[in-house]
ZAMARGU-4260 file (C-alpha; in steps of 0.2 Angstrom, whole numbers, plus 5000, padded with zeros to 4 digits):
<rodrens>
0) 4767/4824/4908 | 4784/4821/4901 | 4789/4804/4894 | 4803/4801/4907 | 4790/4804/4920
5) 4778/4793/4913 | 4792/4779/4911 | 4797/4782/4930 | 4779/4780/4936 | 4776/4763/4926
10) 4793/4756/4931 | 4793/4762/4949 | 4807/4757/4961 | 4817/4742/4958 | 4823/4729/4972
15) 4838/4718/4969 | 4843/4704/4971 | 4826/4697/4975 | 4827/4686/4986 | 4840/4696/4995
20) 4853/4687/5006 | 4866/4700/5014 | 4860/4715/5006 | 4846/4722/4995 | 4848/4737/4983
25) 4833/4749/4981 | 4835/4758/4964 | 4824/4773/4957 | 4817/4777/4974 | 4809/4794/4972
30) 4804/4797/4990 | 4811/4806/5005 | 4807/4791/5017 | 4803/4773/5015 | 4799/4759/5028
35) 4802/4741/5028 | 4788/4731/5035 | 4787/4712/5038 | 4773/4701/5034 | 4765/4703/5050
40) 4763/4721/5047 | 4777/4727/5059 | 4789/4741/5055 | 4806/4734/5054 | 4815/4749/5049
45) 4812/4766/5042 | 4825/4776/5031 | 4827/4794/5026 | 4835/4797/5010 | 4839/4811/4998
50) 4845/4798/4985 | 4835/4796/4969 | 4848/4783/4962 | 4850/4769/4974 | 4851/4764/4992
55) 4859/4748/4998 | 4852/4741/5014 | 4861/4726/5025 | 4848/4712/5026 | 4860/4700/5033
60) 4852/4701/5051 | 4834/4701/5045 | 4825/4685/5048 | 4821/4675/5032 | 4804/4679/5026
65) 4793/4691/5016 | 4795/4710/5017 | 4787/4725/5009 | 4795/4742/5006 | 4782/4757/5008
70) 4788/4773/5000 | 4780/4790/5006 | 4773/4792/4989 | 4762/4777/4992 | 4771/4764/4982
75) 4774/4747/4990 | 4786/4733/4983 | 4788/4716/4990 | 4804/4707/4993 | 4810/4691/5001
80) 4825/4687/5012 | 4833/4670/5011 | 4848/4665/5021
</rodrens>
């Protein structure tokens, strides 16, 4: 396993700003699709991407609360939306 691959696995995707207000940026996504899930376990939205750099999502219409991003590679990250 290459050093860069190990660093990517340890670091994983980064979400910012967290908490989000009008948008949230996902950087370092290494998956074809990802799903946003609310604290009740309901799918809020699903996205397909070929971007490995960053994806910006409009969170201005999402109710304030806790959310999770689930990548197809099994990685799950938590973020909050505050308005």
